[in-house]
N, C-alpha and C positions, 0 to 999 in steps of 0.2 A: 438496409446493407450489409456486407458480409464483414466477419470482423477482420480486424486490419494483422498482418503478419510481421513480427517483430525486427523484420527483413526493411520492412517501411519504414519502422521506429528509428532503426539503426541509419538510416540512408538519410533520413532527417536531422538525426544527431551529429553526423559527420559534415554535410552542410552548413551546421550551425556553428559548430564547433570554428570549420574552416570560415566562414567570415567573420566570428570573433576576432578570432586571431589573428585575421590579415587587417583587420580595422586596428588592434591595437599593436601592430606590428607598424603601421603605416603613421597612427599617432605616436606613439611612445618607442623610439626604434632601440631604446639602450632597455627595454622590459626583457628579463629571462622568461620567453613563452613555455618554455621545459616543465616548470612548476606545475604543481597539479591544480591550482587557482585558473587555469586557462583552460582547460579540458572540460568536455562533456561527460557526466554521470547519470547514467539511465536505470530509473528504478520502477520496476514492472510489477504495477499490482492486478487486482482481479478487474475493476473499471475503469484506471486510469495509469498511466504511463507517466512518472514525472522524469521531466529534464530539467537537469542544472546544469548551469554552467561556472566551476570552479565550486564553491561552498553555498551559491543562492540558487534558490528554485525561479526557473526562467519562463518554462511552458510544462502545457499536461497535454497529453494527448488521449482523447477518448480512443478504449480499444475498441468499442462495438463499430463506430464511424470511420475513424482518422480523423478527426478534428482536432485542430491544436487550438488552445486557446490558453491567454497567461493565466498569470495565479493574483489571488485577492491575498492568500497567506500561503505558508506552505503548504502544498496538498490541498488545497483546496482553489479547485478552475474556476473563472473568473467570465461568465457567458457574455460578457459586456465587449468583453476584448477577444475578438474570434479571428484566428489567422489561417483562414481555409484550410485544408484538409492536407495528408501526407502524400495524397495525386496533386497537390496545386504548390508542392512547396517550392518549384521555380519560379512562381508569382509575385514572390515574397523577396525583399533583401532581409538578411537576418542580420547584418552586421553594428545593427544599430541595439541601443537598450531595450526599443520593441521593435517588432519587422516594423516595415512599410511595403506595401503594395505598389510593384513596380508598374511604369507607365508606360505608355510611346509602345515602338516598334518590338523592342527590348524585350517586352515581358517574358 
């Protein structure tokens, strides 16, 4: 596969942030979502891009393939927690603690 473009990673970050913030707004209506704790931060490395939500590590994207993984520890991918690729982000619900694959017609 080809190297992923940073634009694709930014699209994933936007999708993740919107889903997380929508869930938080629904669950906690009085929460001030303008705080830095409720925004996505990307940290690009040579092999992976770290995708953090607030001050917590959330996902890592493999630069060479665009695969999305959860993390074992900060900066360490968990290959057992795979969440598709940057090409399949619309097939996942990113609003929860971890992503869940969408099912049914609305995939």
